C-alpha positions, 0 to 999 in steps of 0.5 A: 500500500502506498504512503498516501493511501490512508485507508484500505477500501474493501473490494466490494466498495471499490466495485461500487465506486467503479459502477457509480463512476460509470453511471455518472459518466452517462448522466452527470459529469466528472473531471479526470486527471490530477490537475482537473481534480485539484481544481474541482476540489479547490473550486468546491465543485467536487462531490466525491474524489476517487484516487488510484492506489497504484500511482508512481511516483506517489507525489503526483497525488499525495496532496489530494487526501489533505486537500479533500480533508481541508475542503470536506470533500469525501474521497476514496481509494481504488486499487488500479488506475487502469480500472478507474480509466475504464470506469470513466469510459476512456482507453487509458488509465487515470490517477484521479477522478472527481465527480462534479455532477452526480446526475442519476447516480445520486443514491449510489454516491450517497451510499459510497459516502456513507460507507466511507465515514467508517473507513476514514481516519 
């Protein structure tokens, strides 16, 4: 587990996150990539931030958990950047995703955020 990963995400929750991202892509909007995600957090538009746990060098995403805590934005770690990219509907991997507009995935996002409350330190 990388140093920036502050908690382990259960496999079933990671699957829910991937499914929710797929649903948001169809009916809402997301931001992909660390720069776009950082801007979304700072602007207050991010509803949920998803960070891949297999990023190297980890300095690319190390600031995100801290920034999310400062701005009270829920965040979750998923195992791989490849699966995260696939959930976004792109053929390349992505380190991070921010959900801006939850679209029709509101209930899924709420369930994920509720599950995270017990995991985050």
